[in-house]
C-alpha positions as a Markdown table, in Angstrom:
| # | Residue | x | y | z |
|---|---|---|---|---|
| 1 | Met | -32.1 | 2.8 | -1.3 |
| 2 | Ala | -33.5 | 0.8 | 1.6 |
| 3 | Leu | -34.2 | -2.2 | -0.5 |
| 4 | Lys | -30.7 | -2.1 | -2.0 |
| 5 | Arg | -29.2 | -1.9 | 1.4 |
| 6 | His | -31.3 | -4.8 | 2.8 |
| 7 | Leu | -30.3 | -7.0 | -0.2 |
| 8 | Tyr | -26.7 | -6.1 | 0.3 |
| 9 | Thr | -26.8 | -6.8 | 4.0 |
| 10 | Leu | -28.5 | -10.1 | 3.3 |
| 11 | Ala | -25.8 | -11.0 | 0.8 |
| 12 | Met | -23.1 | -10.1 | 3.4 |
| 13 | Tyr | -24.7 | -12.4 | 6.0 |
| 14 | Leu | -25.1 | -15.2 | 3.5 |
| 15 | Ala | -21.4 | -14.8 | 2.4 |
| 16 | Met | -20.1 | -14.9 | 6.0 |
| 17 | Pro | -19.3 | -18.7 | 6.0 |
| 18 | Val | -17.3 | -18.2 | 2.8 |
| 19 | Ile | -15.6 | -15.2 | 4.2 |
| 20 | Leu | -14.6 | -17.0 | 7.4 |
| 21 | Tyr | -13.5 | -20.0 | 5.4 |
| 22 | Arg | -11.2 | -17.8 | 3.3 |
| 23 | Leu | -9.9 | -16.1 | 6.5 |
| 24 | Ala | -9.0 | -19.6 | 7.9 |
| 25 | Phe | -7.5 | -20.7 | 4.6 |
| 26 | Arg | -5.2 | -17.6 | 4.6 |
| 27 | Gly | -4.3 | -18.4 | 8.2 |
| 28 | Leu | -2.7 | -21.6 | 7.0 |
| 29 | Arg | -0.1 | -19.5 | 5.2 |
| 30 | Asn | -0.1 | -16.5 | 7.6 |
| 31 | Arg | -0.9 | -17.3 | 11.2 |
| 32 | Gly | -2.0 | -13.7 | 11.8 |
| 33 | Tyr | -5.3 | -14.4 | 10.1 |
| 34 | Phe | -6.2 | -16.9 | 12.9 |
| 35 | Lys | -6.1 | -14.2 | 15.5 |
| 36 | Arg | -8.4 | -11.5 | 16.8 |
| 37 | Trp | -11.5 | -12.7 | 15.0 |
| 38 | Leu | -13.8 | -11.0 | 17.5 |
| 39 | Glu | -12.5 | -7.6 | 16.4 |
| 40 | Arg | -13.7 | -8.3 | 12.9 |
| 41 | Phe | -17.3 | -8.4 | 14.4 |
| 42 | Gly | -16.9 | -5.3 | 16.5 |
| 43 | Trp | -16.2 | -7.1 | 19.8 |
| 44 | Phe | -13.3 | -5.5 | 21.7 |
| 45 | Asn | -12.7 | -3.5 | 24.9 |
| 46 | Ala | -12.2 | 0.2 | 24.6 |
| 47 | Asp | -12.5 | 3.2 | 26.9 |
| 48 | Ile | -12.7 | 6.1 | 24.5 |
| 49 | Ser | -14.7 | 9.3 | 24.9 |
| 50 | Ser | -13.8 | 10.8 | 21.6 |
| 51 | Ser | -11.6 | 9.7 | 18.7 |
| 52 | Ile | -10.2 | 10.6 | 15.3 |
| 53 | Trp | -10.5 | 7.5 | 13.3 |
| 54 | Val | -8.1 | 6.6 | 10.4 |
| 55 | His | -8.6 | 3.5 | 8.3 |
| 56 | Ala | -5.8 | 2.2 | 6.1 |
| 57 | Val | -6.5 | -1.2 | 4.6 |
| 58 | Ser | -2.9 | -2.5 | 4.7 |
| 59 | Val | 0.8 | -1.6 | 4.7 |
| 60 | Gly | 0.9 | 0.7 | 1.7 |
| 61 | Glu | -2.1 | 2.8 | 2.7 |
| 62 | Phe | -0.8 | 3.0 | 6.3 |
| 63 | Asn | 2.6 | 4.2 | 5.1 |
| 64 | Ala | 0.9 | 6.9 | 3.1 |
| 65 | Ala | -1.3 | 7.9 | 6.0 |
| 66 | Met | 1.6 | 8.3 | 8.4 |
| 67 | Pro | 2.3 | 12.0 | 7.8 |
| 68 | Leu | -1.4 | 12.7 | 8.3 |
| 69 | Ile | -1.5 | 10.6 | 11.5 |
| 70 | Glu | 1.5 | 12.4 | 12.9 |
| 71 | Ala | 0.1 | 15.8 | 12.2 |
| 72 | Leu | -3.2 | 14.9 | 13.8 |
| 73 | Leu | -1.5 | 13.4 | 16.9 |
| 74 | Ala | 0.4 | 16.7 | 17.3 |
| 75 | Thr | -2.6 | 19.0 | 16.7 |
| 76 | His | -5.4 | 17.1 | 18.5 |
| 77 | Pro | -3.7 | 15.6 | 21.6 |
| 78 | Asn | -7.0 | 15.3 | 23.5 |
| 79 | Asp | -8.5 | 12.9 | 21.0 |
| 80 | Thr | -7.7 | 9.2 | 21.0 |
| 81 | Met | -6.3 | 8.3 | 17.6 |
| 82 | Val | -8.0 | 5.1 | 16.3 |
| 83 | Val | -6.3 | 3.3 | 13.4 |
| 84 | Thr | -7.9 | 0.3 | 11.7 |
| 85 | Thr | -6.6 | -2.1 | 9.1 |
| 86 | Ile | -7.8 | -5.3 | 7.5 |
| 87 | Thr | -4.7 | -7.3 | 7.1 |
| 88 | Pro | -2.3 | -8.7 | 9.7 |
| 89 | Thr | 0.7 | -7.2 | 7.9 |
| 90 | Gly | -1.0 | -3.8 | 8.1 |
| 91 | Ser | -1.7 | -4.4 | 11.8 |
| 92 | Glu | 1.9 | -5.3 | 12.5 |
| 93 | Arg | 3.0 | -2.2 | 10.8 |
| 94 | Val | 0.7 | 0.0 | 12.8 |
| 95 | Arg | 1.9 | -1.5 | 16.1 |
| 96 | Lys | 5.6 | -1.3 | 15.1 |
| 97 | Arg | 5.4 | 2.4 | 14.0 |
| 98 | Leu | 2.9 | 3.8 | 16.5 |
| 99 | Gly | 2.8 | 1.4 | 19.4 |
| 100 | Asp | 0.5 | 2.7 | 22.2 |
| 101 | Arg | 0.3 | 6.2 | 20.7 |
| 102 | Val | -2.9 | 5.0 | 19.0 |
| 103 | Phe | -5.7 | 2.6 | 19.6 |
| 104 | His | -5.6 | -0.1 | 17.0 |
| 105 | Val | -8.2 | -2.8 | 16.0 |
| 106 | Tyr | -9.3 | -4.5 | 12.8 |
| 107 | Leu | -12.0 | -2.8 | 10.8 |
| 108 | Pro | -15.2 | -4.9 | 11.4 |
| 109 | Tyr | -17.0 | -6.7 | 8.6 |
| 110 | Asp | -19.7 | -4.5 | 6.9 |
| 111 | Leu | -22.6 | -5.9 | 8.9 |
| 112 | Pro | -24.9 | -3.4 | 10.7 |
| 113 | Ser | -24.4 | -5.0 | 14.1 |
| 114 | Ala | -20.6 | -5.2 | 13.8 |
| 115 | Val | -20.4 | -1.6 | 12.5 |
| 116 | Gly | -22.7 | -0.4 | 15.3 |
| 117 | Arg | -20.5 | -2.0 | 18.0 |
| 118 | Phe | -17.4 | -0.5 | 16.4 |
| 119 | Leu | -18.7 | 3.0 | 16.3 |
| 120 | Ala | -20.2 | 2.7 | 19.9 |
| 121 | Arg | -16.8 | 1.7 | 21.2 |
| 122 | Thr | -14.6 | 4.1 | 19.3 |
| 123 | Lys | -16.9 | 7.2 | 19.3 |
| 124 | Pro | -15.2 | 8.8 | 16.2 |
| 125 | Arg | -15.9 | 12.4 | 15.4 |
| 126 | Ile | -14.5 | 12.0 | 12.0 |
| 127 | Ala | -13.6 | 9.0 | 9.7 |
| 128 | Leu | -10.5 | 9.5 | 7.6 |
| 129 | Val | -10.5 | 6.7 | 5.0 |
| 130 | Met | -7.4 | 6.2 | 2.9 |
| 131 | Glu | -7.6 | 5.6 | -0.8 |
| 132 | Thr | -10.6 | 3.5 | -1.9 |
| 133 | Glu | -12.5 | 1.7 | 0.9 |
| 134 | Ile | -16.2 | 2.1 | 0.3 |
| 135 | Trp | -18.3 | -0.1 | 2.7 |
| 136 | Pro | -22.0 | 0.8 | 2.3 |
| 137 | Asn | -23.3 | -0.1 | 5.8 |
| 138 | Leu | -20.3 | 1.6 | 7.4 |
| 139 | Tyr | -20.8 | 4.8 | 5.4 |
| 140 | Phe | -24.5 | 4.9 | 6.0 |
| 141 | Ala | -24.0 | 4.3 | 9.8 |
| 142 | Cys | -21.5 | 7.2 | 9.9 |
| 143 | Gln | -23.9 | 9.5 | 8.1 |
| 144 | Arg | -26.7 | 8.6 | 10.5 |
| 145 | Ala | -24.4 | 9.3 | 13.5 |
| 146 | Gly | -23.3 | 12.6 | 12.0 |
| 147 | Ile | -19.7 | 11.4 | 11.6 |
| 148 | Pro | -18.0 | 13.2 | 8.6 |
| 149 | Ile | -16.2 | 10.9 | 6.2 |
| 150 | Phe | -13.1 | 12.2 | 4.5 |
| 151 | Ile | -11.6 | 10.0 | 1.8 |
| 152 | Ala | -7.9 | 10.9 | 1.6 |
| 153 | Asn | -5.5 | 10.1 | -1.2 |
| 154 | Ala | -8.5 | 8.8 | -3.0 |
| 155 | Arg | -8.0 | 6.7 | -6.1 |
| 156 | Leu | -10.4 | 4.7 | -8.3 |
| 157 | Ser | -9.2 | 2.8 | -11.4 |
| 158 | Glu | -11.3 | 2.3 | -14.4 |
| 159 | Arg | -11.2 | -1.4 | -13.7 |
| 160 | Ser | -12.5 | -0.9 | -10.1 |
| 161 | Leu | -15.3 | 1.3 | -11.4 |
| 162 | Arg | -16.4 | -1.3 | -13.9 |
| 163 | Gly | -16.0 | -4.0 | -11.2 |
| 164 | Tyr | -18.9 | -2.5 | -9.1 |
| 165 | Gly | -21.2 | -3.8 | -11.8 |
| 166 | Pro | -24.8 | -4.2 | -10.7 |
| 167 | Ala | -23.9 | -2.8 | -7.2 |
| 168 | Ile | -22.8 | 0.6 | -8.6 |
| 169 | Ser | -26.0 | 2.3 | -7.6 |
| 170 | Leu | -25.5 | 1.2 | -4.0 |
| 171 | Met | -21.9 | 2.3 | -4.1 |
| 172 | Arg | -23.0 | 5.7 | -5.5 |
| 173 | Asp | -25.4 | 6.1 | -2.5 |
| 174 | Ala | -22.6 | 5.1 | -0.1 |
| 175 | Val | -19.9 | 7.4 | -1.5 |
| 176 | Arg | -22.3 | 10.3 | -1.5 |
| 177 | Cys | -22.2 | 10.0 | 2.3 |
| 178 | Ala | -18.6 | 11.4 | 2.2 |
| 179 | Ser | -18.1 | 15.0 | 3.2 |
| 180 | Leu | -15.1 | 15.3 | 0.9 |
| 181 | Val | -13.1 | 13.1 | -1.5 |
| 182 | Ala | -9.5 | 14.3 | -1.9 |
| 183 | Ala | -8.5 | 12.6 | -5.2 |
| 184 | Gln | -4.9 | 11.7 | -6.2 |
| 185 | Ser | -5.3 | 12.9 | -9.8 |
| 186 | His | -7.7 | 14.5 | -12.3 |
| 187 | Gly | -8.3 | 11.0 | -13.7 |
| 188 | Asp | -9.3 | 9.6 | -10.3 |
| 189 | Ala | -11.5 | 12.7 | -9.7 |
| 190 | Glu | -13.3 | 12.1 | -13.0 |
| 191 | Arg | -14.0 | 8.4 | -12.1 |
| 192 | Phe | -15.3 | 9.4 | -8.7 |
| 193 | Arg | -17.5 | 12.0 | -10.4 |
| 194 | Arg | -18.9 | 9.2 | -12.7 |
| 195 | Leu | -19.4 | 7.1 | -9.6 |
| 196 | Gly | -21.6 | 9.8 | -8.2 |
| 197 | Val | -19.6 | 12.1 | -5.9 |
| 198 | Phe | -21.0 | 15.5 | -5.8 |
| 199 | Glu | -18.8 | 18.1 | -7.5 |
| 200 | Ala | -18.7 | 20.4 | -4.5 |
| 201 | Arg | -17.3 | 17.5 | -2.4 |
| 202 | Leu | -14.5 | 16.6 | -4.8 |
| 203 | Gln | -11.0 | 18.1 | -4.8 |
| 204 | Val | -7.8 | 17.1 | -6.6 |
| 205 | Val | -4.9 | 17.4 | -4.1 |
| 206 | Gly | -2.2 | 15.0 | -5.6 |
| 207 | Asn | -0.8 | 11.8 | -4.3 |
| 208 | Ile | 0.3 | 11.8 | -0.7 |
| 209 | Lys | 2.9 | 9.1 | -1.5 |
| 210 | Phe | 5.0 | 11.7 | -3.3 |
| 211 | Asp | 5.5 | 13.3 | 0.1 |
| 212 | Met | 7.3 | 10.3 | 1.6 |
| 213 | Ala | 10.1 | 11.2 | 4.1 |
| 214 | Val | 13.5 | 9.5 | 3.6 |
| 215 | Pro | 15.1 | 8.6 | 7.0 |
| 216 | Ser | 18.3 | 10.6 | 7.6 |
| 217 | Asp | 20.3 | 7.5 | 8.4 |
| 218 | Leu | 19.1 | 5.4 | 5.4 |
| 219 | Lys | 22.2 | 6.2 | 3.3 |
| 220 | Ala | 24.5 | 4.9 | 6.0 |
| 221 | Gln | 22.4 | 1.8 | 6.5 |
| 222 | Ala | 22.6 | 1.1 | 2.8 |
| 223 | Ala | 26.4 | 1.5 | 2.7 |
| 224 | Asn | 26.8 | -0.9 | 5.6 |
| 225 | Leu | 24.7 | -3.5 | 3.8 |
| 226 | Arg | 26.7 | -3.2 | 0.6 |
| 227 | Glu | 30.0 | -3.4 | 2.4 |
| 228 | Ser | 28.9 | -6.7 | 4.0 |
| 229 | Trp | 28.2 | -8.5 | 0.7 |
| 230 | Gly | 30.6 | -6.7 | -1.6 |
| 231 | Ala | 30.3 | -2.9 | -2.3 |
| 232 | Leu | 31.2 | -3.1 | -6.0 |
| 233 | Arg | 28.9 | -5.9 | -7.2 |
| 234 | Pro | 25.8 | -5.1 | -9.2 |
| 235 | Val | 22.6 | -5.3 | -7.0 |
| 236 | Trp | 19.0 | -5.1 | -8.1 |
| 237 | Val | 15.9 | -5.5 | -6.0 |
| 238 | Ala | 12.6 | -7.1 | -7.0 |
| 239 | Ala | 10.0 | -5.5 | -4.6 |
| 240 | Ser | 6.5 | -6.5 | -3.6 |
| 241 | Thr | 6.5 | -9.6 | -5.9 |
| 242 | His | 3.6 | -12.0 | -6.1 |
| 243 | Glu | 3.6 | -15.8 | -6.6 |
| 244 | Gly | 2.8 | -15.8 | -10.3 |
| 245 | Glu | 5.6 | -13.4 | -11.3 |
| 246 | Glu | 8.5 | -14.6 | -9.1 |
| 247 | Ala | 9.5 | -17.2 | -11.7 |
| 248 | Ala | 9.8 | -14.5 | -14.3 |
| 249 | Val | 12.0 | -12.4 | -11.9 |
| 250 | Leu | 14.3 | -15.3 | -11.4 |
| 251 | Gln | 14.4 | -15.9 | -15.2 |
| 252 | Ala | 15.5 | -12.3 | -15.5 |
| 253 | His | 18.2 | -12.8 | -12.8 |
| 254 | Ala | 19.6 | -15.8 | -14.7 |
| 255 | Arg | 20.1 | -13.5 | -17.7 |
| 256 | Val | 21.7 | -10.8 | -15.5 |
| 257 | Leu | 24.1 | -13.4 | -14.1 |
| 258 | Gly | 25.1 | -14.4 | -17.6 |
| 259 | Arg | 26.4 | -10.8 | -18.1 |
| 260 | Phe | 27.4 | -10.0 | -14.5 |
| 261 | Pro | 28.4 | -13.3 | -12.7 |
| 262 | Asp | 28.7 | -11.5 | -9.3 |
| 263 | Ala | 25.2 | -9.9 | -9.4 |
| 264 | Leu | 22.9 | -10.1 | -6.4 |
| 265 | Leu | 19.1 | -10.2 | -6.5 |
| 266 | Ile | 17.3 | -8.9 | -3.5 |
| 267 | Leu | 13.8 | -10.5 | -3.6 |
| 268 | Val | 11.1 | -8.9 | -1.4 |
| 269 | Pro | 7.8 | -10.9 | -1.6 |
| 270 | Arg | 4.7 | -8.8 | -1.0 |
| 271 | His | 3.1 | -11.1 | 1.5 |
| 272 | Pro | 4.6 | -13.1 | 4.4 |
| 273 | Glu | 2.9 | -16.3 | 3.3 |
| 274 | Arg | 5.2 | -16.1 | 0.2 |
| 275 | Phe | 8.5 | -16.0 | 2.2 |
| 276 | Arg | 9.1 | -19.7 | 2.5 |
| 277 | Gly | 8.0 | -20.4 | -1.0 |
| 278 | Ala | 10.1 | -17.7 | -2.5 |
| 279 | Ile | 13.3 | -19.1 | -0.8 |
| 280 | Gly | 12.5 | -22.5 | -2.1 |
| 281 | Leu | 11.8 | -21.2 | -5.6 |
| 282 | Cys | 15.2 | -19.4 | -5.7 |
| 283 | Arg | 17.0 | -22.6 | -4.7 |
| 284 | Ser | 15.0 | -24.6 | -7.3 |
| 285 | Phe | 16.5 | -22.3 | -9.9 |
| 286 | Gly | 20.0 | -23.3 | -8.6 |
| 287 | Phe | 20.8 | -19.9 | -7.1 |
| 288 | Arg | 22.8 | -19.7 | -3.9 |
| 289 | Thr | 20.2 | -18.2 | -1.7 |
| 290 | Ser | 20.2 | -16.6 | 1.8 |
| 291 | Ser | 17.5 | -14.8 | 3.7 |
| 292 | Arg | 17.1 | -11.9 | 6.1 |
| 293 | Ser | 15.7 | -14.0 | 8.9 |
| 294 | Glu | 18.3 | -16.8 | 8.8 |
| 295 | Asp | 21.4 | -15.0 | 7.6 |
| 296 | Thr | 20.8 | -11.3 | 8.4 |
| 297 | Val | 22.7 | -10.2 | 5.3 |
| 298 | Ala | 23.7 | -11.7 | 2.0 |
| 299 | Gly | 27.0 | -13.4 | 1.8 |
| 300 | Ile | 29.7 | -12.6 | -0.7 |
| 301 | Asp | 28.8 | -15.7 | -2.7 |
| 302 | Ser | 25.0 | -15.2 | -2.4 |
| 303 | Gln | 23.2 | -14.9 | -5.8 |
| 304 | Cys | 19.7 | -14.3 | -4.2 |
| 305 | Phe | 18.8 | -12.7 | -0.9 |
| 306 | Val | 15.2 | -13.1 | 0.2 |
| 307 | Val | 13.9 | -10.4 | 2.6 |
| 308 | Asp | 11.5 | -12.4 | 4.6 |
| 309 | Thr | 10.8 | -9.7 | 7.1 |
| 310 | Met | 8.4 | -6.7 | 7.1 |
| 311 | Gly | 9.0 | -3.0 | 7.1 |
| 312 | Glu | 12.5 | -3.0 | 5.5 |
| 313 | Leu | 11.8 | -2.3 | 1.9 |
| 314 | Leu | 13.2 | 1.2 | 1.9 |
| 315 | Arg | 16.5 | 0.0 | 3.3 |
| 316 | Phe | 16.9 | -2.5 | 0.5 |
| 317 | Phe | 15.8 | 0.0 | -2.2 |
| 318 | Ala | 18.5 | 2.3 | -0.9 |
| 319 | Cys | 21.3 | -0.3 | -1.3 |
| 320 | Ser | 20.3 | -1.4 | -4.8 |
| 321 | Asp | 21.5 | -0.2 | -8.3 |
| 322 | Ala | 18.1 | -0.7 | -9.9 |
| 323 | Ala | 14.6 | -1.6 | -8.7 |
| 324 | Phe | 11.8 | -3.6 | -10.2 |
| 325 | Val | 8.4 | -3.0 | -8.6 |
| 326 | Gly | 6.2 | -6.1 | -8.7 |
| 327 | Gly | 2.5 | -6.8 | -8.9 |
| 328 | Ser | 2.9 | -5.7 | -12.5 |
| 329 | Leu | 3.9 | -8.7 | -14.6 |
| 330 | Asp | 0.6 | -10.3 | -13.6 |
| 331 | Pro | -2.7 | -8.3 | -13.8 |
| 332 | Ile | -2.6 | -7.3 | -10.1 |
| 333 | Gly | -2.3 | -3.5 | -10.7 |
| 334 | Gly | 1.2 | -2.7 | -9.6 |
| 335 | His | 2.7 | -1.3 | -6.4 |
| 336 | Asn | 4.3 | 1.9 | -5.3 |
| 337 | Val | 7.0 | 3.0 | -7.8 |
| 338 | Leu | 7.6 | 6.2 | -5.9 |
| 339 | Glu | 9.7 | 4.7 | -3.1 |
| 340 | Pro | 12.7 | 3.8 | -5.3 |
| 341 | Ala | 12.1 | 7.0 | -7.3 |
| 342 | Ala | 12.4 | 9.1 | -4.2 |
| 343 | Leu | 15.7 | 7.3 | -3.4 |
| 344 | Arg | 17.1 | 8.2 | -6.9 |
| 345 | Lys | 17.0 | 4.6 | -8.3 |
| 346 | Pro | 16.3 | 3.5 | -11.8 |
| 347 | Val | 12.8 | 2.0 | -11.8 |
| 348 | Leu | 11.4 | -0.8 | -13.9 |
| 349 | Thr | 7.9 | -2.2 | -13.8 |
| 350 | Gly | 5.6 | -4.6 | -15.7 |
| 351 | Pro | 2.7 | -3.8 | -18.0 |
| 352 | His | -0.1 | -4.0 | -15.4 |
| 353 | Thr | 0.0 | -0.8 | -13.4 |
| 354 | Phe | -3.7 | 0.3 | -13.4 |
| 355 | Asn | -3.6 | 1.0 | -9.6 |
| 356 | Phe | -0.9 | 3.6 | -10.3 |
| 357 | Ala | -1.8 | 4.5 | -13.9 |
| 358 | Glu | -1.3 | 8.3 | -13.7 |
| 359 | Ile | 1.9 | 8.0 | -11.7 |
| 360 | Cys | 3.4 | 5.5 | -14.1 |
| 361 | Gln | 2.4 | 7.5 | -17.2 |
| 362 | Thr | 3.9 | 10.7 | -15.7 |
| 363 | Met | 7.2 | 8.8 | -15.1 |
| 364 | Leu | 7.1 | 7.3 | -18.6 |
| 365 | Asp | 6.5 | 10.8 | -20.1 |
| 366 | His | 9.6 | 12.0 | -18.3 |
| 367 | Gln | 11.8 | 9.0 | -19.3 |
| 368 | Ala | 11.8 | 8.0 | -15.6 |
| 369 | Leu | 10.5 | 4.5 | -15.9 |
| 370 | Ile | 11.2 | 1.4 | -17.9 |
| 371 | Arg | 8.2 | -0.8 | -18.7 |
| 372 | Val | 8.8 | -4.5 | -19.5 |
| 373 | Gln | 6.4 | -7.2 | -20.6 |
| 374 | Asn | 8.0 | -10.3 | -19.2 |
| 375 | Gly | 11.0 | -11.9 | -17.5 |
| 376 | Val | 13.1 | -12.0 | -20.7 |
| 377 | Gln | 12.6 | -8.2 | -21.3 |
| 378 | Leu | 13.2 | -7.5 | -17.6 |
| 379 | Gly | 16.6 | -9.3 | -17.8 |
| 380 | Thr | 17.5 | -7.5 | -21.0 |
| 381 | Gln | 16.7 | -4.1 | -19.6 |
| 382 | Leu | 18.4 | -4.7 | -16.3 |
| 383 | Ile | 21.6 | -5.6 | -18.2 |
| 384 | Arg | 21.3 | -2.3 | -20.0 |
| 385 | Val | 20.9 | -0.3 | -16.8 |
| 386 | Leu | 23.5 | -2.2 | -14.8 |
| 387 | Gly | 26.0 | -2.0 | -17.6 |
| 388 | Asp | 25.5 | 1.7 | -18.5 |
| 389 | Pro | 26.2 | 4.1 | -15.5 |
| 390 | Gln | 25.2 | 7.1 | -17.5 |
| 391 | Leu | 21.8 | 5.6 | -18.5 |
| 392 | Ala | 21.2 | 4.5 | -14.9 |
| 393 | Arg | 22.0 | 8.0 | -13.6 |
| 394 | Gln | 19.7 | 9.6 | -16.2 |
| 395 | Leu | 16.8 | 7.3 | -15.2 |
| 396 | Ala | 17.4 | 7.8 | -11.5 |
| 397 | Asp | 17.6 | 11.6 | -11.8 |
| 398 | Ala | 14.5 | 11.7 | -13.9 |
| 399 | Ala | 12.6 | 9.6 | -11.4 |
| 400 | Phe | 13.7 | 11.7 | -8.5 |
| 401 | Asp | 12.7 | 14.9 | -10.3 |
| 402 | Val | 9.2 | 13.6 | -10.8 |
| 403 | Val | 8.8 | 12.9 | -7.1 |
| 404 | Glu | 10.2 | 16.3 | -6.1 |
| 405 | Arg | 7.9 | 18.1 | -8.6 |
| 406 | Glu | 4.8 | 16.5 | -7.4 |
| 407 | Arg | 5.3 | 16.9 | -3.6 |
| 408 | Gly | 2.8 | 18.9 | -1.5 |
| 409 | Ala | -0.3 | 16.7 | -1.2 |
| 410 | Val | 0.0 | 16.3 | 2.6 |
| 411 | Pro | -0.3 | 20.0 | 3.5 |
| 412 | Arg | -3.1 | 20.4 | 0.9 |
| 413 | Thr | -4.9 | 17.4 | 2.4 |
| 414 | Leu | -4.5 | 18.8 | 6.0 |
| 415 | Ala | -5.8 | 22.2 | 4.9 |
| 416 | Leu | -9.0 | 20.5 | 3.6 |
| 417 | Leu | -9.3 | 18.3 | 6.6 |
| 418 | Ala | -9.0 | 21.0 | 9.2 |
| 419 | Pro | -12.4 | 22.8 | 8.8 |
| 420 | Ile | -14.2 | 19.4 | 8.6 |
| 421 | Leu | -12.5 | 18.1 | 11.7 |
| 422 | Asp | -13.0 | 21.4 | 13.7 |
| 423 | Gly | -16.7 | 21.4 | 12.9 |
| 424 | Ala | -17.2 | 17.7 | 13.5 |
| 425 | Arg | -19.4 | 16.8 | 16.5 |
| 426 | Gly | -19.1 | 13.7 | 18.5 |
| 427 | Gly | -20.1 | 10.3 | 17.1 |
| 428 | Thr | -22.3 | 7.6 | 18.6 |
């Protein structure tokens, strides 16, 4: 194991120039990547005597972690809550939702020196890692320091498992440092078992994302938005879209406009660096386009409305008649279909949903999801849904029922977490 670790660490050091170049390149499109580089090497100021550390790589994982974070803040007020992310969008979300209630920094690169500085400054007595973030040097350092690792809402796709390739033995050694892996599904549990997680440390608790809370004022917000751009016009949202699939979404919207000339597309790109490009793409298709940052709301004559802000997706799901969830027309793996389902909206997605395979299959089995292969099929299915209120209602009700039936992962996770947390001793 020592040789594998040394080779991995050497590879990480050799890769740092490429990693930093990629960080700078991404900064050309999202200025947040130019900031706070020292944190990524474990250099930051902190005055922490004991902490509970939660790591959520980006926005989706942080949103899922919120119920756990809120519960831990309430039950362990004497511990500092440390929340780490990797992306600037995740960082912005943490600061917006939690402010100074938590200590927030970026997760350091998986270099022994950076990891050591991070642990020395944050002094965690437990590491709560959301979904699938396995960093060998970090995991081994936590094990040496006696810091229990709890992988919550754990998921592992077949593609990710195969992707470990020749490094799978190192990943097996790393994941065996975890005190408990709380898997989303039996399929995820089986893949973690194949990766090497010990049976006694593996539990299936369900997907925390089923437990999402709907803000009490969301319905009123949605009604106000619809009133501003025309309450009776058909509205559909394309959420968390990526560059390669936005042209297909606009192709679908052209078909929808052919049937419903007053229809409105709400386009919500996944990443901030896509905001400007998405607006330009909509206009290049000849659509009358407005945006959240410039126009606040869509106009009566708007055909496309680009949401170029962060943290507002639920609001726009709530004011739509149908929702397409992106990252699925291209082989990205899909994004969270449960948010529109929990809001009782008809849900459509593309063929590539391996990151949410079990959820999507459950919804398909209950006639709660429409799967399309391309932009042409997306347009055709949207015309069906928008033109048939009974079909739309059936899809929406079925999607909502799936969410309600699967709730309960948060209390199950907290029940598993409590004895580990109560027995955890201080870190480094």
